[in-house]
C-alpha angles and dihedrals in degrees: 000000000000116000127202134188113273088226100044091189085072104077096183107129089210093054104139099218110079135168134184115268109256115259117206125187122192115215135182130014139250115004091350096060115129141166119234115204097215101192101030091127092057093045092049091048090054089051093045090234132118111265090236092066099064090037091056089043089058089052092050094048095043097038089235135131118252133210120207123191105172094176094061094028094240115152116178136180116195116241133033113296129169121233094239092054092050090047090056091049089049088057087062091051091050092049093049103036109019114033120078112247089220107043100010092230117140094229095109130132123208124215130177115217130205091269089058093249119143111231122199124201125183120219091196102056102008094241116156130191147121129276103243103191134133097222131135091231089068090069092050093049091050090052092043105034120188112275115249132024124265090217095052122103109266118244124236090260092052091050091049093048091048091050092050090048091053092052091047092051090047097233145051130250113287092240095047124091121176090217091062090069094042091259128136119219107227091211091060095055126067121218106260126209101224093200091071134057123264090264089066096052111143136196112234131192125205105236098182118128092248093052093047091049091050093050091050090049090056093053120100118256091252094056090044089058091054093046099048100043090126090068091063089064090063121095116272093247091055092048090050090052089051090055090046091055090047092056091041091055091049089053092049090051091047091236098120094108091061097037103075095108091040090055091055093047092049093046091050091047091054092039093234100113095129096050095037091091089067091063094040094050093049093049102036101040129064136152089313091059094132091062094040097057095076090043094057096031096118092045091060097037089064088063106033104038107119088349111112091175093060089045090056090052089050090054087053089053088049090055092050094048093047098037103034115014104039108005097150094050102034107031094075089048097048096113092046091050093053090047089052090053089049096046091050092052092244096118123037124225094240093051092049094050093047091050092051093056095067130048107214132191094201096107105016136012118287091247093054092044090052090050091052092049090051091051094051096041095101090056093046090048089052090053093049092047092052090050092050092050091052091048093049090049090055092050091053090052090052091051091052090052090051093051090049092050091050091052091049091051091050091051089050092053092049091050091052092049091050090051092051091048091051091050091051091052091051090052092054094058110114116224090219091063093062 
């Protein structure tokens, strides 16, 4: 997944504060058109702000209504808006409500006081102050203050998240020193052979498989690509199996929930991003697939968003799960499963309709594939009907425009004829009559 600097005015490629590039998806037509911000939760997490804040900010700046469904992580702005435009508007939100006014670092914490003022304190430079803006979002933040208190003692989970974030960014906060808390940073101390004097101190590196794997895991995706170039020389089937084992191991270690970005990096490294959803679907879904789709929504969105080829592979995995792995449990729910994929923005309408038009025996037998297509036919018919209604609505709008244009042309002709008639009358006036 593409990352950009939180403060995009800073063009340094080694800038430590990164966020995912905003992904926008336009849905619907006519009066029902809307823009779904697919990865708003990830963007908001990188900014340490609730996802509702930037979503409401978009609504304020664009003069559009917004829909926020935190439970299902659906953040919608009415109207059709391009991702680049929303990214530029997001820059304004970051400048006003995220960056420190003193050091311009995004390590700020917001807090609403009893006088409904929004205080901002920076954990990087220690600067404190109030956000003095006349913006409609101020009212929303006061009514929906950030959860938690910056002065409260952090929980174990918060400490763990903060620690992980430091390792990801590659450094610690400027005002933090491990020695201040009586800690020793292991990266500052070499391993010492106690049998020798201090003059014989040596640096040592753990070369065990586990240590090497951990060091490679800590590398950025770009460095990984340079390091593992040999894997790209392997056949595609072998690379796909490597990715399969990677996801399988994450599942065995119960680390799937936190591995969405790692899955993408590994798939891109092995150049199997399109087919990766086949392995993920097989390992992450079982007979409770209908309930698991919302749970792993973001995992799959990172692969299938604006990628019809990956969506087709996912439909193949759907056929195998329904027709081979769990036919008794999932076959009766086939239509509901496809609708869940559609409602969660994982499968597009066009891809679903194209898939329904051809019975394939690529993943299951032709008989089983036909049975699946029959089961999902009511849902596909519903999709087609909705598309036809939208198309007919557009045609009616075009006819109205045509009628209007014809009337305008008629009025223009009448005006020209009146003008000619007036000129003829003026020509008939006799000078002797004046």
